SEROSE-426765 format. One line per 10 residues: number of its first residue (from 1); their letters; for each residue x, y, z of C-alpha. Coordinates in nm, 3 decimals. Each point is the difference from the previous one (the first is absolute). Layout:
REM SEROSE-426765
NUM) A) X,Y,Z; ...
This chain:
REM SEROSE-426765
1) MIARLLYSTL) 6.881,3.644,3.258; -0.332,0.176,0.065; -0.192,-0.269,-0.192; 0.158,-0.280,0.205; -0.065,0.193,0.322; -0.369,0.027,-0.088; -0.007,-0.367,-0.103; 0.160,-0.100,0.332; -0.243,0.216,0.195; -0.291,-0.197,-0.151
11) WPLLTPLVKR) 0.120,-0.339,0.124; -0.117,0.035,0.364; -0.342,0.093,-0.138; 0.001,-0.292,-0.244; 0.106,-0.265,0.251; -0.353,-0.063,0.141; -0.128,-0.035,-0.357; 0.279,-0.247,-0.082; -0.093,-0.210,0.303; -0.366,0.008,-0.103
21) YLKKRARQAP) 0.102,-0.111,-0.351; 0.202,-0.294,0.139; -0.294,-0.110,0.216; -0.232,0.019,-0.301; 0.236,-0.211,-0.213; 0.028,-0.247,0.288; -0.370,-0.086,-0.028; 0.088,-0.204,-0.308; 0.375,-0.047,0.059; 0.070,-0.035,0.376
31) AYLQHWDERF) 0.375,0.019,-0.058; -0.037,0.378,-0.029; -0.039,0.007,0.380; 0.338,-0.164,0.058; 0.339,0.168,0.058; -0.144,0.349,0.052; 0.300,0.104,0.206; 0.220,-0.045,-0.307; -0.231,0.216,-0.211; 0.023,0.287,0.249
41) ARDLPRGDGR) 0.374,-0.038,0.082; -0.059,-0.119,0.354; 0.159,-0.340,-0.068; 0.334,0.079,-0.166; 0.280,-0.218,-0.145; 0.272,-0.103,0.243; 0.361,-0.034,-0.107; 0.208,-0.315,0.047; 0.341,0.139,-0.094; -0.022,-0.082,-0.370
51) EVIWLHAVSV) -0.033,0.262,-0.271; -0.354,0.030,-0.133; -0.124,0.001,-0.358; -0.360,0.115,-0.019; -0.246,-0.052,-0.285; -0.358,0.126,-0.018; -0.263,-0.166,-0.221; -0.355,0.120,0.051; -0.195,-0.319,-0.077; 0.011,-0.344,-0.163
61) GETRAALPLV) 0.109,0.094,-0.351; 0.285,0.221,0.112; 0.109,-0.254,0.263; 0.023,-0.273,-0.262; 0.174,0.230,-0.249; 0.269,0.075,0.258; 0.106,-0.364,0.041; 0.259,-0.016,-0.282; 0.163,0.323,0.122; 0.000,-0.116,0.363
71) KLLRQQYPAA) 0.175,-0.322,-0.103; 0.272,0.204,-0.171; 0.030,0.237,0.296; 0.044,-0.295,0.233; 0.290,-0.122,-0.213; 0.154,0.348,0.007; -0.058,0.053,0.376; -0.004,-0.351,0.153; 0.048,0.120,0.359; -0.276,0.262,-0.007
81) RFVITQMTPT) -0.334,-0.016,0.177; -0.287,0.055,-0.242; -0.311,0.189,0.108; -0.291,-0.003,-0.243; -0.308,0.219,0.054; -0.350,0.004,-0.148; -0.324,0.194,0.036; -0.259,-0.280,-0.050; -0.069,-0.329,0.181; 0.017,-0.193,-0.328
91) GRAAALELYP) 0.338,0.156,-0.074; 0.121,-0.091,0.347; -0.120,-0.360,-0.042; 0.178,-0.026,-0.335; 0.321,0.136,0.154; -0.012,-0.248,0.287; -0.022,-0.280,-0.257; 0.264,0.133,-0.242; 0.252,0.134,0.253; -0.004,-0.234,0.302
101) DAEIRYLPYD) 0.341,0.120,0.122; -0.079,0.374,-0.020; -0.172,0.221,0.255; -0.348,0.079,-0.132; -0.200,0.296,0.132; -0.231,0.281,-0.102; 0.135,0.336,-0.107; -0.140,0.267,0.233; -0.241,0.258,-0.135; 0.174,0.307,-0.137
111) SAGNMRRFIA) -0.011,0.247,0.288; 0.326,0.186,0.061; 0.040,-0.147,0.347; -0.078,-0.356,-0.110; 0.258,0.010,-0.277; 0.266,0.170,0.209; -0.033,-0.267,0.272; -0.014,-0.286,-0.252; 0.315,0.100,-0.189; 0.187,0.080,0.323
121) ALRPRFGVLM) -0.080,-0.347,0.137; 0.067,-0.183,-0.326; 0.323,0.180,-0.097; 0.029,-0.176,-0.337; 0.311,0.009,-0.216; -0.240,0.087,-0.280; -0.368,-0.032,-0.087; -0.177,-0.126,-0.311; -0.355,0.103,-0.094; -0.184,-0.214,-0.253
131) ETELWPNLLH) -0.193,0.160,-0.287; -0.186,0.316,0.112; 0.024,0.042,0.376; 0.048,0.375,0.031; -0.063,0.100,0.362; 0.131,0.355,0.058; 0.085,-0.032,0.370; 0.165,-0.336,-0.054; 0.222,0.142,-0.274; 0.082,0.304,0.213
141) ACRAAGVPLF) 0.086,-0.216,0.304; 0.241,-0.209,-0.208; 0.172,0.307,-0.139; 0.026,0.159,0.347; 0.154,-0.319,0.138; 0.242,-0.038,-0.292; -0.157,-0.327,-0.117; 0.041,-0.065,-0.375; -0.343,-0.073,-0.145; -0.077,-0.163,-0.335
151) LVNARLSEKS) -0.328,-0.018,-0.190; 0.020,-0.313,-0.216; -0.228,-0.175,-0.247; -0.146,0.349,-0.012; -0.307,0.070,-0.207; -0.223,0.303,-0.035; -0.305,0.008,-0.224; -0.133,0.314,-0.165; -0.297,-0.019,0.236; 0.228,-0.009,0.305
161) LRGYRRIGPL) 0.216,0.278,-0.138; -0.304,0.227,-0.028; -0.089,-0.078,0.361; 0.351,0.068,0.132; 0.020,0.327,-0.193; -0.287,0.129,0.212; 0.226,-0.031,0.305; 0.319,0.111,-0.175; 0.130,0.220,0.286; -0.018,-0.306,0.228
171) IRPAMRALTA) 0.125,-0.273,-0.232; 0.282,0.176,-0.186; 0.223,0.055,0.307; -0.072,-0.358,0.105; 0.115,-0.134,-0.337; 0.331,0.184,0.039; 0.066,-0.205,0.314; 0.039,-0.316,-0.208; 0.358,-0.110,-0.059; -0.088,-0.161,-0.335
181) VAAQSEADAE) -0.299,-0.134,-0.190; -0.021,-0.319,-0.209; -0.296,0.043,-0.234; -0.177,-0.279,-0.184; -0.011,0.183,-0.335; 0.112,0.320,-0.165; -0.357,0.130,0.017; -0.005,-0.062,0.375; 0.342,0.165,0.032; -0.114,0.313,-0.178
191) RLRQLGAAKV) -0.312,0.034,0.216; 0.209,-0.048,0.316; 0.241,0.270,-0.118; -0.296,0.233,-0.049; -0.080,-0.052,0.370; 0.349,0.106,0.097; 0.189,-0.330,0.023; 0.371,0.016,-0.082; 0.243,-0.281,-0.092; -0.270,-0.199,-0.177
201) SVCGNSKYDF) 0.113,-0.311,-0.190; -0.208,-0.247,-0.201; 0.060,-0.349,0.140; -0.310,-0.189,-0.111; -0.263,-0.191,0.196; 0.108,-0.251,0.266; -0.328,-0.188,-0.039; 0.157,-0.170,-0.303; 0.271,-0.138,0.230; -0.238,-0.179,0.235
211) TPPADQLALG) 0.033,-0.379,-0.029; -0.319,-0.197,0.064; 0.052,-0.206,0.318; 0.040,-0.371,-0.067; -0.256,-0.091,0.266; -0.258,0.222,-0.173; 0.064,-0.166,-0.334; -0.046,-0.341,0.162; -0.319,0.119,0.173; -0.131,0.117,-0.336
221) QRFRQRIGSR) 0.045,-0.349,-0.139; -0.198,-0.139,0.295; -0.272,0.258,-0.066; -0.013,-0.119,-0.360; -0.045,-0.357,0.118; -0.291,0.115,0.218; -0.161,0.167,-0.301; 0.052,-0.274,-0.255; 0.000,0.053,-0.376; -0.243,0.292,-0.018
231) PVWVCASTRD) 0.122,0.325,-0.161; 0.072,0.262,0.269; -0.017,0.378,-0.019; 0.147,0.182,0.300; -0.099,0.356,0.083; 0.278,0.102,0.235; 0.027,0.287,0.248; -0.348,0.126,-0.085; -0.118,0.323,0.158; -0.334,0.118,0.133
241) GEEELILQAW) -0.257,0.025,-0.280; 0.191,-0.211,-0.250; -0.130,-0.338,0.115; -0.363,0.097,-0.057; 0.075,0.116,-0.355; 0.192,-0.319,-0.075; -0.266,-0.227,0.149; -0.278,0.172,-0.196; 0.190,-0.044,-0.327; 0.102,-0.358,0.087
251) QAAPRGDALL) -0.361,-0.088,0.084; -0.117,0.119,-0.341; 0.272,-0.183,-0.198; -0.002,-0.354,-0.146; 0.280,-0.126,0.224; -0.038,-0.380,-0.017; 0.180,-0.170,0.288; 0.259,0.276,0.046; 0.081,0.079,0.362; 0.018,0.361,0.118
261) LIVPRHPERF) 0.260,0.057,0.273; -0.022,0.337,0.178; 0.270,0.116,0.241; -0.102,0.333,0.162; 0.283,0.242,0.075; -0.100,0.057,0.363; -0.079,-0.286,0.241; -0.274,0.195,0.178; -0.202,-0.028,-0.324; 0.013,-0.380,-0.031
271) DTVAMLAASM) -0.338,-0.049,0.167; -0.157,0.289,-0.190; 0.100,-0.145,-0.337; -0.116,-0.350,0.099; -0.342,0.133,0.103; -0.026,0.211,-0.316; 0.066,-0.300,-0.226; -0.241,-0.221,0.193; -0.271,0.266,-0.016; 0.037,0.002,-0.379
281) GFTVQRRSDE) -0.061,-0.373,-0.015; 0.357,-0.127,-0.038; 0.110,-0.320,0.169; 0.292,0.120,0.213; 0.281,-0.197,0.158; 0.284,0.145,0.207; 0.367,-0.088,-0.011; 0.001,-0.008,0.381; -0.221,-0.310,0.008; 0.305,-0.203,-0.109
291) QPVAAGTQLW) -0.221,-0.222,-0.219; 0.020,-0.098,-0.368; -0.196,0.241,-0.219; -0.334,-0.163,-0.068; -0.115,-0.051,-0.359; -0.299,0.223,0.069; 0.201,0.287,0.146; -0.024,0.307,-0.221; 0.214,0.239,0.203; 0.301,-0.093,0.211
301) LGDSMGELFA) 0.084,0.279,0.244; 0.368,0.050,0.078; -0.048,0.098,0.364; 0.363,-0.018,0.107; 0.297,0.233,0.023; 0.347,-0.052,-0.145; -0.107,-0.261,-0.257; -0.047,0.208,-0.312; 0.273,-0.179,-0.196; -0.166,-0.333,0.085
311) YYVAADVAFV) -0.329,0.125,-0.143; 0.180,0.113,-0.315; 0.163,-0.342,-0.045; -0.341,-0.166,0.035; -0.161,0.219,-0.269; 0.004,0.022,-0.380; -0.068,0.374,-0.043; 0.031,0.290,0.245; -0.174,0.332,0.041; 0.191,0.246,0.219
321) GGSLLDYGSQ) -0.235,0.193,0.224; 0.001,0.367,0.081; 0.000,0.070,-0.372; -0.367,-0.041,-0.093; -0.095,0.295,0.222; 0.217,0.303,0.063; 0.243,-0.146,0.254; 0.308,0.004,-0.225; 0.052,-0.380,-0.014; 0.172,-0.253,0.221
331) NLIEPASVGL) 0.318,-0.186,-0.096; -0.025,-0.139,-0.354; 0.365,-0.110,-0.004; -0.060,-0.294,0.236; -0.239,-0.203,-0.219; 0.212,0.069,-0.309; 0.309,-0.126,0.185; -0.156,-0.346,0.036; -0.116,-0.006,-0.362; -0.365,0.084,0.053
341) PVLIGPSTFN) -0.186,0.201,-0.267; -0.093,0.333,0.156; -0.312,0.212,-0.046; -0.021,0.354,0.133; -0.266,0.268,0.001; 0.033,0.366,-0.102; 0.147,0.132,0.330; 0.373,-0.074,0.027; 0.160,0.320,0.132; 0.178,-0.184,0.284
351) FAEAASLALA) 0.164,-0.232,-0.253; -0.001,0.225,-0.305; 0.336,-0.101,-0.142; -0.035,-0.369,0.082; -0.344,-0.006,-0.162; 0.129,0.172,-0.313; 0.294,-0.239,-0.028; -0.213,-0.308,0.063; -0.254,0.104,-0.263; 0.275,0.072,-0.253
361) AGAARQVRDA) 0.162,-0.337,0.070; -0.326,-0.190,-0.049; -0.001,-0.118,0.363; -0.320,0.188,0.088; -0.324,0.117,-0.155; -0.195,0.306,0.111; -0.380,0.023,0.011; -0.236,0.292,0.054; -0.274,-0.156,0.215; -0.118,-0.311,0.183
371) GTLVSVALEL) -0.198,-0.138,-0.293; 0.300,0.012,-0.229; 0.220,-0.137,0.278; -0.213,-0.312,0.041; -0.029,-0.045,-0.376; 0.378,0.014,-0.051; 0.065,-0.227,0.299; -0.235,-0.268,-0.135; 0.151,0.035,-0.346; 0.349,-0.061,0.140
381) LQDDAARQRM) -0.114,-0.294,0.213; -0.105,-0.170,-0.324; 0.311,0.091,-0.202; 0.306,-0.204,0.105; 0.225,0.155,-0.265; -0.084,0.359,0.100; 0.065,-0.078,0.366; 0.336,-0.156,-0.086; 0.103,0.308,-0.198; -0.088,0.225,0.293
391) RDAGLAFTAQ) 0.174,-0.238,0.241; 0.324,0.013,-0.199; -0.028,0.378,-0.037; -0.056,0.045,0.374; 0.303,-0.206,0.098; 0.220,0.189,-0.249; -0.142,0.338,0.103; 0.069,-0.047,0.370; 0.347,-0.149,-0.056; 0.098,0.294,-0.219
401) HRGASQRMLQ) -0.059,0.260,0.272; 0.176,-0.158,0.297; 0.297,0.160,0.174; -0.154,0.307,0.164; 0.086,-0.113,0.353; 0.370,-0.030,-0.084; -0.002,0.352,-0.143; -0.171,0.129,0.316; 0.267,-0.166,0.214; 0.272,0.167,-0.205
411) LISSQV) -0.169,0.339,0.041; -0.031,-0.039,0.377; 0.357,-0.130,0.040; 0.138,0.297,-0.191; -0.156,0.244,0.250; 0.069,-0.160,0.342
């Protein structure tokens, strides 16, 4: 109680800093200046007489991972109004695309007043938080209003556990406000229990349940036609600092006519990566030019949002970004699900179990640095049989672990 009171007291002091942060982010991503009234609970949801089911997914990955569960919830509650919240502009854009018949808005920042007003206006039948969205005032507001709240697809790395332990007096009471938790793995479940979560079940990872959209698969085939017969290595969802390491290693390697396709994780970095590659002497072409990839193009920049599956379909081998440097990795399940051989770096704490399972299945290979990464990628581009083995392993691996969303639905239905 005292810890949350102190935490709540800080929010009025933090608000000017939050606004300054949003303005700074807006220099590269102007969407951060939009919908401010939602972020500060001045623009609140309005009821229309239907019961509300609310789901919160912080950004793109969580928003996409929620889709199979939302489809099941719609079948279970066909008359309900769905409200889906995010924290980032890219997450909001993904939600608008994936959930055209839902109300999409930002979750307010976690001051006590913001959350009290938000939950009072929303009045959901229940709420669903994706993965690791543990906002103390939000959880308290739901408990005070009698709103059942579920943490699903929940994961917690050892690194995150150590961080949360430092604020134990604040986070432990918040965890007790959760009605139930659906963890991705037993290791995640145990770490969540150590934080004070009760009623923790292991349901698996809903990212295995995501079906690649048919239009993205078709777009990938059109991308391939633009490229032609050249071997293609895609470096997907790359993070700051990784592109330079990859480009340096690629520049030094005997790569023949292989095409390097880089898709940065954040759209505000598209121009930065293009300029970096050009400054290093690479011939760069951008997806946004809508032109066939020229024979002399050495790097094709994937400067678009929502087309990652299309880039995977157009490629022969994938590297999943966020794993070469210490970001914990992006989603390695997606390329495996379309039969693409997967390479990952040493940092996989956000996808620890999936990485372990993919490596054991032969669907992925792990490398220690950029030089080794490029070497293994080029080796696979020249080895049809090895790529086919990894393709078959990836398809089997992802199929084997489906069903988490159905288990989450059963858990929620048993408690409301």
